[in-house]
All heavy atoms as a GROMACS GRO file, in nm:
protein
  585
    1PHE      N    1   1.523  -0.535  -2.998
    1PHE     CA    2   1.504  -0.389  -2.976
    1PHE      C    3   1.349  -0.360  -2.986
    1PHE      O    4   1.299  -0.281  -2.914
    1PHE     CB    5   1.581  -0.306  -3.080
    1PHE     CG    6   1.557  -0.162  -3.071
    1PHE    CD1    7   1.611  -0.094  -2.964
    1PHE    CD2    8   1.475  -0.092  -3.160
    1PHE    CE1    9   1.583   0.043  -2.950
    1PHE    CE2   10   1.452   0.035  -3.146
    1PHE     CZ   11   1.506   0.109  -3.044
    2ARG      N   12   1.283  -0.426  -3.077
    2ARG     CA   13   1.135  -0.400  -3.094
    2ARG      C   14   1.060  -0.430  -2.963
    2ARG      O   15   0.968  -0.353  -2.930
    2ARG     CB   16   1.084  -0.484  -3.212
    2ARG     CG   17   0.935  -0.457  -3.241
    2ARG     CD   18   0.918  -0.316  -3.297
    2ARG     NE   19   0.778  -0.273  -3.270
    2ARG     CZ   20   0.743  -0.154  -3.225
    2ARG    NH1   21   0.832  -0.060  -3.209
    2ARG    NH2   22   0.620  -0.125  -3.205
    3THR      N   23   1.098  -0.535  -2.898
    3THR     CA   24   1.028  -0.569  -2.775
    3THR      C   25   1.052  -0.458  -2.673
    3THR      O   26   0.958  -0.424  -2.601
    3THR     CB   27   1.083  -0.703  -2.720
    3THR    OG1   28   1.068  -0.803  -2.822
    3THR    CG2   29   1.007  -0.752  -2.596
    4MET      N   30   1.170  -0.412  -2.663
    4MET     CA   31   1.204  -0.306  -2.567
    4MET      C   32   1.121  -0.187  -2.601
    4MET      O   33   1.064  -0.122  -2.512
    4MET     CB   34   1.352  -0.272  -2.568
    4MET     CG   35   1.394  -0.178  -2.460
    4MET     SD   36   1.570  -0.149  -2.458
    4MET     CE   37   1.581  -0.011  -2.564
    5ALA      N   38   1.112  -0.149  -2.730
    5ALA     CA   39   1.038  -0.029  -2.763
    5ALA      C   40   0.885  -0.044  -2.733
    5ALA      O   41   0.827   0.045  -2.681
    5ALA     CB   42   1.059  -0.002  -2.914
    6SER      N   43   0.831  -0.160  -2.765
    6SER     CA   44   0.688  -0.180  -2.732
    6SER      C   45   0.663  -0.181  -2.590
    6SER      O   46   0.561  -0.139  -2.539
    6SER     CB   47   0.636  -0.307  -2.810
    6SER     OG   48   0.698  -0.419  -2.755
    7SER      N   49   0.760  -0.238  -2.507
    7SER     CA   50   0.740  -0.240  -2.363
    7SER      C   51   0.742  -0.097  -2.308
    7SER      O   52   0.660  -0.064  -2.226
    7SER     CB   53   0.851  -0.321  -2.296
    7SER     OG   54   0.844  -0.455  -2.328
    8SER      N   55   0.833  -0.018  -2.356
    8SER     CA   56   0.847   0.119  -2.302
    8SER      C   57   0.724   0.202  -2.355
    8SER      O   58   0.673   0.283  -2.280
    8SER     CB   59   0.973   0.187  -2.341
    8SER     OG   60   0.997   0.191  -2.478
    9ASP      N   61   0.678   0.173  -2.476
    9ASP     CA   62   0.562   0.240  -2.532
    9ASP      C   63   0.441   0.207  -2.444
    9ASP      O   64   0.358   0.294  -2.414
    9ASP     CB   65   0.534   0.195  -2.675
    9ASP     CG   66   0.631   0.254  -2.778
    9ASP    OD1   67   0.708   0.342  -2.733
    9ASP    OD2   68   0.632   0.208  -2.889
   10SER      N   69   0.428   0.083  -2.406
   10SER     CA   70   0.318   0.044  -2.313
   10SER      C   71   0.323   0.111  -2.187
   10SER      O   72   0.218   0.156  -2.134
   10SER     CB   73   0.321  -0.116  -2.292
   10SER     OG   74   0.302  -0.186  -2.411
   11TRP      N   75   0.439   0.121  -2.133
   11TRP     CA   76   0.462   0.186  -2.004
   11TRP      C   77   0.414   0.335  -2.010
   11TRP      O   78   0.345   0.387  -1.928
   11TRP     CB   79   0.608   0.174  -1.953
   11TRP     CG   80   0.622   0.214  -1.814
   11TRP    CD1   81   0.610   0.129  -1.704
   11TRP    CD2   82   0.644   0.343  -1.756
   11TRP    NE1   83   0.629   0.196  -1.585
   11TRP    CE2   84   0.645   0.330  -1.616
   11TRP    CE3   85   0.656   0.468  -1.812
   11TRP    CZ2   86   0.670   0.439  -1.533
   11TRP    CZ3   87   0.679   0.580  -1.729
   11TRP    CH2   88   0.685   0.562  -1.590
   12VAL      N   89   0.466   0.403  -2.118
   12VAL     CA   90   0.434   0.547  -2.132
   12VAL      C   91   0.282   0.564  -2.153
   12VAL      O   92   0.224   0.656  -2.092
   12VAL     CB   93   0.517   0.608  -2.252
   12VAL    CG1   94   0.462   0.745  -2.289
   12VAL    CG2   95   0.663   0.608  -2.214
   13LYS      N   96   0.221   0.475  -2.226
   13LYS     CA   97   0.076   0.483  -2.245
   13LYS      C   98   0.005   0.465  -2.116
   13LYS      O   99  -0.088   0.542  -2.084
   13LYS     CB  100   0.031   0.379  -2.351
   13LYS     CG  101  -0.118   0.381  -2.380
   13LYS     CD  102  -0.153   0.276  -2.485
   13LYS     CE  103  -0.302   0.285  -2.518
   13LYS     NZ  104  -0.370   0.162  -2.490
   14GLU      N  105   0.042   0.363  -2.040
   14GLU     CA  106  -0.021   0.337  -1.909
   14GLU      C  107   0.007   0.459  -1.814
   14GLU      O  108  -0.083   0.501  -1.738
   14GLU     CB  109   0.041   0.208  -1.850
   14GLU     CG  110  -0.029   0.154  -1.729
   14GLU     CD  111  -0.154   0.076  -1.762
   14GLU    OE1  112  -0.178   0.034  -1.873
   14GLU    OE2  113  -0.237   0.062  -1.670
   15TYR      N  114   0.127   0.509  -1.819
   15TYR     CA  115   0.161   0.626  -1.733
   15TYR      C  116   0.072   0.746  -1.768
   15TYR      O  117   0.018   0.809  -1.680
   15TYR     CB  118   0.307   0.660  -1.750
   15TYR     CG  119   0.347   0.794  -1.686
   15TYR    CD1  120   0.368   0.799  -1.551
   15TYR    CD2  121   0.356   0.908  -1.763
   15TYR    CE1  122   0.400   0.916  -1.488
   15TYR    CE2  123   0.387   1.029  -1.703
   15TYR     CZ  124   0.412   1.036  -1.570
   15TYR     OH  125   0.444   1.152  -1.506
   16ASN      N  126   0.053   0.775  -1.897
   16ASN     CA  127  -0.031   0.886  -1.939
   16ASN      C  128  -0.170   0.867  -1.893
   16ASN      O  129  -0.241   0.965  -1.851
   16ASN     CB  130  -0.018   0.909  -2.092
   16ASN     CG  131   0.113   0.978  -2.130
   16ASN    OD1  132   0.174   1.047  -2.050
   16ASN    ND2  133   0.158   0.940  -2.246
   17GLU      N  134  -0.226   0.745  -1.901
   17GLU     CA  135  -0.362   0.718  -1.854
   17GLU      C  136  -0.374   0.738  -1.705
   17GLU      O  137  -0.473   0.791  -1.651
   17GLU     CB  138  -0.402   0.573  -1.894
   17GLU     CG  139  -0.424   0.565  -2.048
   17GLU     CD  140  -0.454   0.427  -2.094
   17GLU    OE1  141  -0.485   0.337  -2.007
   17GLU    OE2  142  -0.450   0.399  -2.216
   18ALA      N  143  -0.274   0.692  -1.632
   18ALA     CA  144  -0.267   0.711  -1.483
   18ALA      C  145  -0.265   0.860  -1.449
   18ALA      O  146  -0.337   0.903  -1.361
   18ALA     CB  147  -0.150   0.637  -1.419
   19LEU      N  148  -0.185   0.935  -1.525
   19LEU     CA  149  -0.175   1.075  -1.498
   19LEU      C  150  -0.306   1.147  -1.523
   19LEU      O  151  -0.350   1.232  -1.442
   19LEU     CB  152  -0.071   1.134  -1.593
   19LEU     CG  153  -0.008   1.273  -1.560
   19LEU    CD1  154   0.059   1.268  -1.428
   19LEU    CD2  155   0.093   1.311  -1.667
   20LYS      N  156  -0.379   1.111  -1.629
   20LYS     CA  157  -0.507   1.169  -1.655
   20LYS      C  158  -0.608   1.130  -1.541
   20LYS      O  159  -0.681   1.219  -1.501
   20LYS     CB  160  -0.559   1.118  -1.792
   20LYS     CG  161  -0.695   1.177  -1.831
   20LYS     CD  162  -0.739   1.118  -1.964
   20LYS     CE  163  -0.874   1.178  -2.012
   20LYS     NZ  164  -0.979   1.166  -1.917
   21LEU      N  165  -0.607   1.005  -1.498
   21LEU     CA  166  -0.693   0.969  -1.390
   21LEU      C  167  -0.663   1.041  -1.260
   21LEU      O  168  -0.756   1.088  -1.198
   21LEU     CB  169  -0.675   0.812  -1.370
   21LEU     CG  170  -0.770   0.748  -1.278
   21LEU    CD1  171  -0.911   0.766  -1.320
   21LEU    CD2  172  -0.740   0.594  -1.273
   22ALA      N  173  -0.536   1.061  -1.229
   22ALA     CA  174  -0.497   1.138  -1.113
   22ALA      C  175  -0.547   1.283  -1.128
   22ALA      O  176  -0.596   1.340  -1.027
   22ALA     CB  177  -0.348   1.136  -1.097
   23ASP      N  178  -0.542   1.346  -1.244
   23ASP     CA  179  -0.596   1.477  -1.266
   23ASP      C  180  -0.743   1.483  -1.247
   23ASP      O  181  -0.800   1.576  -1.187
   23ASP     CB  182  -0.559   1.529  -1.410
   23ASP     CG  183  -0.412   1.570  -1.426
   23ASP    OD1  184  -0.348   1.589  -1.318
   23ASP    OD2  185  -0.370   1.580  -1.537
   24ASP      N  186  -0.816   1.378  -1.302
   24ASP     CA  187  -0.958   1.366  -1.276
   24ASP      C  188  -0.994   1.368  -1.129
   24ASP      O  189  -1.088   1.432  -1.084
   24ASP     CB  190  -1.021   1.236  -1.348
   24ASP     CG  191  -1.021   1.247  -1.494
   24ASP    OD1  192  -1.007   1.360  -1.552
   24ASP    OD2  193  -1.044   1.146  -1.559
   25ILE      N  194  -0.922   1.282  -1.053
   25ILE     CA  195  -0.944   1.268  -0.909
   25ILE      C  196  -0.924   1.397  -0.843
   25ILE      O  197  -1.003   1.441  -0.758
   25ILE     CB  198  -0.855   1.158  -0.849
   25ILE    CG1  199  -0.898   1.013  -0.907
   25ILE    CG2  200  -0.861   1.156  -0.698
   25ILE    CD1  201  -0.796   0.912  -0.876
   26SER      N  202  -0.815   1.464  -0.878
   26SER     CA  203  -0.786   1.595  -0.818
   26SER      C  204  -0.897   1.696  -0.841
   26SER      O  205  -0.939   1.767  -0.750
   26SER     CB  206  -0.654   1.647  -0.872
   26SER     OG  207  -0.620   1.767  -0.820
   27GLY      N  208  -0.945   1.699  -0.963
   27GLY     CA  209  -1.053   1.788  -1.004
   27GLY      C  210  -1.185   1.751  -0.924
   27GLY      O  211  -1.256   1.839  -0.875
   28MET      N  212  -1.212   1.622  -0.915
   28MET     CA  213  -1.333   1.582  -0.834
   28MET      C  214  -1.322   1.619  -0.695
   28MET      O  215  -1.425   1.660  -0.630
   28MET     CB  216  -1.353   1.427  -0.854
   28MET     CG  217  -1.394   1.392  -0.992
   28MET     SD  218  -1.405   1.208  -1.014
   28MET     CE  219  -1.565   1.178  -0.927
   29ILE      N  220  -1.206   1.606  -0.632
   29ILE     CA  221  -1.186   1.646  -0.493
   29ILE      C  222  -1.209   1.798  -0.474
   29ILE      O  223  -1.274   1.841  -0.382
   29ILE     CB  224  -1.050   1.603  -0.440
   29ILE    CG1  225  -1.042   1.453  -0.433
   29ILE    CG2  226  -1.012   1.670  -0.304
   29ILE    CD1  227  -0.908   1.391  -0.401
   30SER      N  228  -1.156   1.875  -0.570
   30SER     CA  229  -1.179   2.018  -0.565
   30SER      C  230  -1.329   2.055  -0.578
   30SER      O  231  -1.382   2.143  -0.509
   30SER     CB  232  -1.106   2.087  -0.683
   30SER     OG  233  -0.968   2.074  -0.663
   31GLU      N  234  -1.402   1.979  -0.668
   31GLU     CA  235  -1.541   2.005  -0.686
   31GLU      C  236  -1.620   1.973  -0.558
   31GLU      O  237  -1.727   2.030  -0.531
   31GLU     CB  238  -1.599   1.913  -0.791
   31GLU     CG  239  -1.563   1.953  -0.934
   31GLU     CD  240  -1.609   1.846  -1.036
   31GLU    OE1  241  -1.675   1.750  -0.999
   31GLU    OE2  242  -1.573   1.859  -1.152
   32GLN      N  243  -1.573   1.878  -0.480
   32GLN     CA  244  -1.647   1.830  -0.360
   32GLN      C  245  -1.674   1.941  -0.266
   32GLN      O  246  -1.774   1.933  -0.189
   32GLN     CB  247  -1.572   1.711  -0.300
   32GLN     CG  248  -1.661   1.640  -0.198
   32GLN     CD  249  -1.603   1.499  -0.163
   32GLN    OE1  250  -1.493   1.472  -0.192
   32GLN    NE2  251  -1.687   1.418  -0.105
   33SER      N  252  -1.587   2.041  -0.263
   33SER     CA  253  -1.615   2.152  -0.166
   33SER      C  254  -1.743   2.231  -0.201
   33SER      O  255  -1.795   2.300  -0.118
   33SER     CB  256  -1.490   2.248  -0.168
   33SER     OG  257  -1.476   2.308  -0.295
   34SER      N  258  -1.789   2.214  -0.327
   34SER     CA  259  -1.911   2.285  -0.359
   34SER      C  260  -2.037   2.207  -0.330
   34SER      O  261  -2.149   2.256  -0.342
   34SER     CB  262  -1.911   2.321  -0.515
   34SER     OG  263  -1.919   2.201  -0.589
   35PHE      N  264  -2.022   2.080  -0.280
   35PHE     CA  265  -2.131   1.999  -0.243
   35PHE      C  266  -2.171   2.024  -0.102
   35PHE      O  267  -2.090   2.068  -0.018
   35PHE     CB  268  -2.096   1.851  -0.262
   35PHE     CG  269  -2.096   1.802  -0.405
   35PHE    CD1  270  -1.979   1.814  -0.480
   35PHE    CD2  271  -2.208   1.756  -0.466
   35PHE    CE1  272  -1.972   1.768  -0.611
   35PHE    CE2  273  -2.206   1.709  -0.599
   35PHE     CZ  274  -2.089   1.716  -0.673
   36PRO      N  275  -2.295   1.996  -0.060
   36PRO     CA  276  -2.333   2.004   0.082
   36PRO      C  277  -2.256   1.908   0.164
   36PRO      O  278  -2.202   1.809   0.111
   36PRO     CB  279  -2.487   1.974   0.082
   36PRO     CG  280  -2.519   1.915  -0.049
   36PRO     CD  281  -2.406   1.948  -0.150
   37ALA      N  282  -2.249   1.929   0.297
   37ALA     CA  283  -2.177   1.844   0.380
   37ALA      C  284  -2.215   1.693   0.379
   37ALA      O  285  -2.137   1.606   0.397
   37ALA     CB  286  -2.180   1.896   0.526
   38SER      N  287  -2.345   1.671   0.354
   38SER     CA  288  -2.393   1.531   0.347
   38SER      C  289  -2.509   1.534   0.246
   38SER      O  290  -2.552   1.634   0.192
   38SER     CB  291  -2.438   1.489   0.482
   38SER     OG  292  -2.545   1.566   0.531
   39GLY      N  293  -2.555   1.410   0.219
   39GLY     CA  294  -2.670   1.398   0.123
   39GLY      C  295  -2.630   1.296   0.016
   39GLY      O  296  -2.513   1.263   0.001
   40PRO      N  297  -2.733   1.250  -0.061
   40PRO     CA  298  -2.706   1.148  -0.159
   40PRO      C  299  -2.609   1.193  -0.269
   40PRO      O  300  -2.528   1.118  -0.315
   40PRO     CB  301  -2.846   1.117  -0.216
   40PRO     CG  302  -2.937   1.231  -0.167
   40PRO     CD  303  -2.871   1.290  -0.048
   41GLU      N  304  -2.621   1.318  -0.310
   41GLU     CA  305  -2.525   1.367  -0.423
   41GLU      C  306  -2.387   1.363  -0.376
   41GLU      O  307  -2.292   1.324  -0.443
   41GLU     CB  308  -2.576   1.507  -0.458
   41GLU     CG  309  -2.500   1.556  -0.577
   41GLU     CD  310  -2.545   1.696  -0.631
   41GLU    OE1  311  -2.627   1.756  -0.559
   41GLU    OE2  312  -2.497   1.741  -0.734
   42THR      N  313  -2.365   1.406  -0.243
   42THR     CA  314  -2.229   1.408  -0.185
   42THR      C  315  -2.176   1.265  -0.174
   42THR      O  316  -2.059   1.242  -0.203
   42THR     CB  317  -2.232   1.484  -0.051
   42THR    OG1  318  -2.283   1.612  -0.066
   42THR    CG2  319  -2.092   1.491   0.013
   43GLN      N  320  -2.264   1.178  -0.124
   43GLN     CA  321  -2.224   1.031  -0.110
   43GLN      C  322  -2.186   0.973  -0.243
   43GLN      O  323  -2.084   0.905  -0.257
   43GLN     CB  324  -2.334   0.956  -0.044
   43GLN     CG  325  -2.347   0.986   0.110
   43GLN     CD  326  -2.465   0.910   0.169
   43GLN    OE1  327  -2.547   0.859   0.101
   43GLN    NE2  328  -2.459   0.902   0.303
   44HIS      N  329  -2.266   1.004  -0.349
   44HIS     CA  330  -2.233   0.952  -0.483
   44HIS      C  331  -2.104   1.002  -0.532
   44HIS      O  332  -2.026   0.928  -0.589
   44HIS     CB  333  -2.352   0.990  -0.574
   44HIS     CG  334  -2.327   0.950  -0.718
   44HIS    ND1  335  -2.335   0.820  -0.761
   44HIS    CD2  336  -2.295   1.023  -0.830
   44HIS    CE1  337  -2.306   0.811  -0.889
   44HIS    NE2  338  -2.279   0.932  -0.931
   45HIS      N  339  -2.077   1.130  -0.511
   45HIS     CA  340  -1.951   1.190  -0.558
   45HIS      C  341  -1.838   1.132  -0.488
   45HIS      O  342  -1.733   1.101  -0.552
   45HIS     CB  343  -1.959   1.344  -0.531
   45HIS     CG  344  -1.854   1.424  -0.600
   45HIS    ND1  345  -1.857   1.446  -0.740
   45HIS    CD2  346  -1.742   1.481  -0.558
   45HIS    CE1  347  -1.749   1.514  -0.772
   45HIS    NE2  348  -1.674   1.537  -0.661
   46SER      N  349  -1.850   1.110  -0.355
   46SER     CA  350  -1.741   1.049  -0.272
   46SER      C  351  -1.715   0.906  -0.322
   46SER      O  352  -1.600   0.861  -0.332
   46SER     CB  353  -1.775   1.046  -0.124
   46SER     OG  354  -1.784   1.182  -0.077
   47SER      N  355  -1.820   0.836  -0.350
   47SER     CA  356  -1.805   0.696  -0.400
   47SER      C  357  -1.735   0.693  -0.534
   47SER      O  358  -1.649   0.606  -0.561
   47SER     CB  359  -1.943   0.630  -0.419
   47SER     OG  360  -2.001   0.612  -0.290
   48ALA      N  361  -1.767   0.787  -0.620
   48ALA     CA  362  -1.701   0.793  -0.754
   48ALA      C  363  -1.552   0.821  -0.736
   48ALA      O  364  -1.466   0.765  -0.807
   48ALA     CB  365  -1.765   0.900  -0.837
   49ILE      N  366  -1.521   0.914  -0.636
   49ILE     CA  367  -1.378   0.940  -0.617
   49ILE      C  368  -1.299   0.818  -0.563
   49ILE      O  369  -1.191   0.789  -0.611
   49ILE     CB  370  -1.363   1.058  -0.507
   49ILE    CG1  371  -1.411   1.190  -0.575
   49ILE    CG2  372  -1.219   1.070  -0.464
   49ILE    CD1  373  -1.419   1.306  -0.473
   50ARG      N  374  -1.368   0.746  -0.466
   50ARG     CA  375  -1.303   0.624  -0.413
   50ARG      C  376  -1.285   0.519  -0.522
   50ARG      O  377  -1.179   0.458  -0.529
   50ARG     CB  378  -1.387   0.565  -0.307
   50ARG     CG  379  -1.372   0.635  -0.171
   50ARG     CD  380  -1.428   0.556  -0.050
   50ARG     NE  381  -1.573   0.543  -0.060
   50ARG     CZ  382  -1.661   0.638  -0.017
   50ARG    NH1  383  -1.616   0.747   0.034
   50ARG    NH2  384  -1.790   0.613  -0.033
   51ARG      N  385  -1.377   0.505  -0.617
   51ARG     CA  386  -1.364   0.408  -0.726
   51ARG      C  387  -1.243   0.450  -0.814
   51ARG      O  388  -1.166   0.361  -0.856
   51ARG     CB  389  -1.492   0.408  -0.811
   51ARG     CG  390  -1.600   0.309  -0.762
   51ARG     CD  391  -1.706   0.282  -0.862
   51ARG     NE  392  -1.768   0.404  -0.924
   51ARG     CZ  393  -1.865   0.470  -0.867
   51ARG    NH1  394  -1.921   0.432  -0.751
   51ARG    NH2  395  -1.913   0.576  -0.925
   52LYS      N  396  -1.237   0.577  -0.848
   52LYS     CA  397  -1.124   0.618  -0.934
   52LYS      C  398  -0.993   0.601  -0.860
   52LYS      O  399  -0.889   0.569  -0.925
   52LYS     CB  400  -1.146   0.768  -0.975
   52LYS     CG  401  -1.253   0.779  -1.082
   52LYS     CD  402  -1.253   0.918  -1.142
   52LYS     CE  403  -1.361   0.928  -1.250
   52LYS     NZ  404  -1.309   0.979  -1.375
   53ILE      N  405  -0.983   0.620  -0.733
   53ILE     CA  406  -0.863   0.607  -0.658
   53ILE      C  407  -0.820   0.453  -0.660
   53ILE      O  408  -0.706   0.421  -0.674
   53ILE     CB  409  -0.873   0.655  -0.512
   53ILE    CG1  410  -0.877   0.812  -0.513
   53ILE    CG2  411  -0.764   0.607  -0.423
   53ILE    CD1  412  -0.908   0.873  -0.378
   54THR      N  413  -0.924   0.368  -0.645
   54THR     CA  414  -0.892   0.223  -0.655
   54THR      C  415  -0.836   0.189  -0.792
   54THR      O  416  -0.737   0.113  -0.807
   54THR     CB  417  -1.015   0.140  -0.627
   54THR    OG1  418  -1.069   0.174  -0.497
   54THR    CG2  419  -0.997  -0.008  -0.634
   55ILE      N  420  -0.899   0.243  -0.899
   55ILE     CA  421  -0.846   0.218  -1.036
   55ILE      C  422  -0.707   0.272  -1.048
   55ILE      O  423  -0.618   0.207  -1.108
   55ILE     CB  424  -0.943   0.280  -1.138
   55ILE    CG1  425  -1.081   0.211  -1.134
   55ILE    CG2  426  -0.880   0.275  -1.278
   55ILE    CD1  427  -1.192   0.284  -1.211
   56LEU      N  428  -0.682   0.388  -0.998
   56LEU     CA  429  -0.547   0.447  -1.006
   56LEU      C  430  -0.447   0.360  -0.933
   56LEU      O  431  -0.335   0.338  -0.982
   56LEU     CB  432  -0.549   0.589  -0.942
   56LEU     CG  433  -0.410   0.663  -0.945
   56LEU    CD1  434  -0.362   0.680  -1.088
   56LEU    CD2  435  -0.425   0.802  -0.878
   57GLY      N  436  -0.484   0.304  -0.819
   57GLY     CA  437  -0.390   0.216  -0.745
   57GLY      C  438  -0.360   0.092  -0.831
   57GLY      O  439  -0.242   0.055  -0.834
   58THR      N  440  -0.459   0.041  -0.902
   58THR     CA  441  -0.432  -0.074  -0.986
   58THR      C  442  -0.339  -0.039  -1.100
   58THR      O  443  -0.249  -0.111  -1.141
   58THR     CB  444  -0.567  -0.130  -1.043
   58THR    OG1  445  -0.654  -0.156  -0.932
   58THR    CG2  446  -0.546  -0.248  -1.130
   59ARG      N  447  -0.358   0.081  -1.156
   59ARG     CA  448  -0.274   0.129  -1.268
   59ARG      C  449  -0.125   0.150  -1.220
   59ARG      O  450  -0.034   0.119  -1.294
   59ARG     CB  451  -0.324   0.259  -1.324
   59ARG     CG  452  -0.449   0.245  -1.412
   59ARG     CD  453  -0.469   0.363  -1.506
   59ARG     NE  454  -0.583   0.354  -1.586
   59ARG     CZ  455  -0.590   0.281  -1.700
   59ARG    NH1  456  -0.491   0.216  -1.743
   59ARG    NH2  457  -0.703   0.276  -1.763
   60LEU      N  458  -0.112   0.200  -1.100
   60LEU     CA  459   0.022   0.223  -1.047
   60LEU      C  460   0.094   0.095  -1.024
   60LEU      O  461   0.209   0.077  -1.050
   60LEU     CB  462   0.015   0.310  -0.913
   60LEU     CG  463  -0.029   0.451  -0.933
   60LEU    CD1  464  -0.045   0.513  -0.799
   60LEU    CD2  465   0.064   0.530  -1.018
   61ASP      N  466   0.017  -0.008  -0.974
   61ASP     CA  467   0.074  -0.143  -0.958
   61ASP      C  468   0.116  -0.200  -1.094
   61ASP      O  469   0.227  -0.256  -1.109
   61ASP     CB  470  -0.026  -0.239  -0.889
   61ASP     CG  471  -0.046  -0.210  -0.748
   61ASP    OD1  472   0.031  -0.139  -0.683
   61ASP    OD2  473  -0.156  -0.255  -0.694
   62SER      N  474   0.032  -0.180  -1.192
   62SER     CA  475   0.066  -0.223  -1.325
   62SER      C  476   0.191  -0.150  -1.382
   62SER      O  477   0.279  -0.214  -1.444
   62SER     CB  478  -0.054  -0.198  -1.419
   62SER     OG  479  -0.024  -0.229  -1.552
   63LEU      N  480   0.197  -0.025  -1.359
   63LEU     CA  481   0.316   0.051  -1.404
   63LEU      C  482   0.443  -0.003  -1.339
   63LEU      O  483   0.547  -0.016  -1.400
   63LEU     CB  484   0.300   0.201  -1.362
   63LEU     CG  485   0.215   0.285  -1.461
   63LEU    CD1  486   0.185   0.424  -1.399
   63LEU    CD2  487   0.280   0.300  -1.602
   64GLN      N  488   0.436  -0.030  -1.210
   64GLN     CA  489   0.552  -0.084  -1.135
   64GLN      C  490   0.595  -0.217  -1.192
   64GLN      O  491   0.715  -0.249  -1.217
   64GLN     CB  492   0.520  -0.089  -0.989
   64GLN     CG  493   0.643  -0.124  -0.904
   64GLN     CD  494   0.620  -0.100  -0.757
   64GLN    OE1  495   0.503  -0.095  -0.713
   64GLN    NE2  496   0.719  -0.102  -0.677
   65SER      N  497   0.493  -0.305  -1.221
   65SER     CA  498   0.520  -0.435  -1.283
   65SER      C  499   0.583  -0.422  -1.418
   65SER      O  500   0.679  -0.488  -1.451
   65SER     CB  501   0.390  -0.512  -1.283
   65SER     OG  502   0.404  -0.633  -1.342
   66LEU      N  503   0.526  -0.335  -1.500
   66LEU     CA  504   0.578  -0.315  -1.635
   66LEU      C  505   0.719  -0.260  -1.634
   66LEU      O  506   0.807  -0.303  -1.707
   66LEU     CB  507   0.492  -0.217  -1.716
   66LEU     CG  508   0.358  -0.266  -1.773
   66LEU    CD1  509   0.273  -0.156  -1.822
   66LEU    CD2  510   0.384  -0.372  -1.883
   67LEU      N  511   0.743  -0.173  -1.541
   67LEU     CA  512   0.876  -0.108  -1.526
   67LEU      C  513   0.982  -0.217  -1.489
   67LEU      O  514   1.091  -0.219  -1.542
   67LEU     CB  515   0.874   0.000  -1.420
   67LEU     CG  516   0.994   0.092  -1.412
   67LEU    CD1  517   1.017   0.162  -1.546
   67LEU    CD2  518   0.974   0.191  -1.299
   68SER      N  519   0.945  -0.311  -1.404
   68SER     CA  520   1.040  -0.411  -1.361
   68SER      C  521   1.073  -0.508  -1.476
   68SER      O  522   1.173  -0.575  -1.473
   68SER     CB  523   0.989  -0.486  -1.241
   68SER     OG  524   0.879  -0.569  -1.277
   69LYS      N  525   0.983  -0.513  -1.575
   69LYS     CA  526   1.007  -0.603  -1.688
   69LYS      C  527   1.078  -0.542  -1.805
   69LYS      O  528   1.113  -0.608  -1.903
   69LYS     CB  529   0.873  -0.658  -1.743
   69LYS     CG  530   0.804  -0.748  -1.639
   69LYS     CD  531   0.663  -0.788  -1.682
   69LYS     CE  532   0.592  -0.862  -1.571
   69LYS     NZ  533   0.451  -0.882  -1.598
   70LEU      N  534   1.100  -0.415  -1.800
   70LEU     CA  535   1.167  -0.345  -1.910
   70LEU      C  536   1.316  -0.390  -1.913
   70LEU      O  537   1.381  -0.398  -1.814
   70LEU     CB  538   1.171  -0.189  -1.886
   70LEU     CG  539   1.042  -0.117  -1.921
   70LEU    CD1  540   1.054   0.030  -1.896
   70LEU    CD2  541   0.994  -0.135  -2.067
   71PRO      N  542   1.362  -0.420  -2.034
   71PRO     CA  543   1.502  -0.461  -2.050
   71PRO      C  544   1.596  -0.353  -2.001
   71PRO      O  545   1.570  -0.236  -2.028
   71PRO     CB  546   1.520  -0.489  -2.194
   71PRO     CG  547   1.384  -0.493  -2.253
   71PRO     CD  548   1.292  -0.420  -2.163
   72GLY      N  549   1.704  -0.388  -1.937
   72GLY     CA  550   1.802  -0.292  -1.895
   72GLY      C  551   1.767  -0.224  -1.761
   72GLY      O  552   1.853  -0.176  -1.691
   73LYS      N  553   1.635  -0.216  -1.730
   73LYS     CA  554   1.591  -0.155  -1.603
   73LYS      C  555   1.655  -0.020  -1.577
   73LYS      O  556   1.704   0.008  -1.461
   73LYS     CB  557   1.607  -0.255  -1.488
   73LYS     CG  558   1.524  -0.377  -1.499
   73LYS     CD  559   1.537  -0.466  -1.380
   73LYS     CE  560   1.458  -0.590  -1.401
   73LYS     NZ  561   1.505  -0.708  -1.339
   74GLN      N  562   1.668   0.062  -1.678
   74GLN     CA  563   1.729   0.187  -1.660
   74GLN      C  564   1.629   0.280  -1.582
   74GLN      O  565   1.513   0.280  -1.610
   74GLN     CB  566   1.762   0.252  -1.796
   74GLN     CG  567   1.864   0.173  -1.874
   74GLN     CD  568   1.865   0.207  -2.020
   74GLN    OE1  569   1.772   0.272  -2.067
   74GLN    NE2  570   1.963   0.161  -2.094
   75PRO      N  571   1.684   0.360  -1.489
   75PRO     CA  572   1.595   0.447  -1.416
   75PRO      C  573   1.532   0.550  -1.504
   75PRO      O  574   1.597   0.597  -1.596
   75PRO     CB  575   1.688   0.514  -1.308
   75PRO     CG  576   1.827   0.477  -1.351
   75PRO     CD  577   1.824   0.364  -1.448
   76MET      N  578   1.404   0.576  -1.485
   76MET     CA  579   1.334   0.673  -1.569
   76MET      C  580   1.315   0.799  -1.494
   76MET      O  581   1.292   0.806  -1.382
   76MET     CB  582   1.197   0.616  -1.612
   76MET     CG  583   1.211   0.496  -1.703
   76MET     SD  584   1.051   0.433  -1.759
   76MET     CE  585   1.023   0.549  -1.895
   0.00000   0.00000   0.00000
């Protein structure tokens, strides 16, 4: 039972981190409308968004992997 609890705890922790990251990305995309159409600041901001999206993709893959390893594989 302890293994199951720690696995689900890990999943929930990872999920919460992914959720926060998704919120950050959403906020950054909203901020982007206040930047000029082009320029170094805009390019830097876009690069930061792309990096965070890549990290989020990795976290989502990790969540899917952790979910498949949970005992019982009950739908969440």
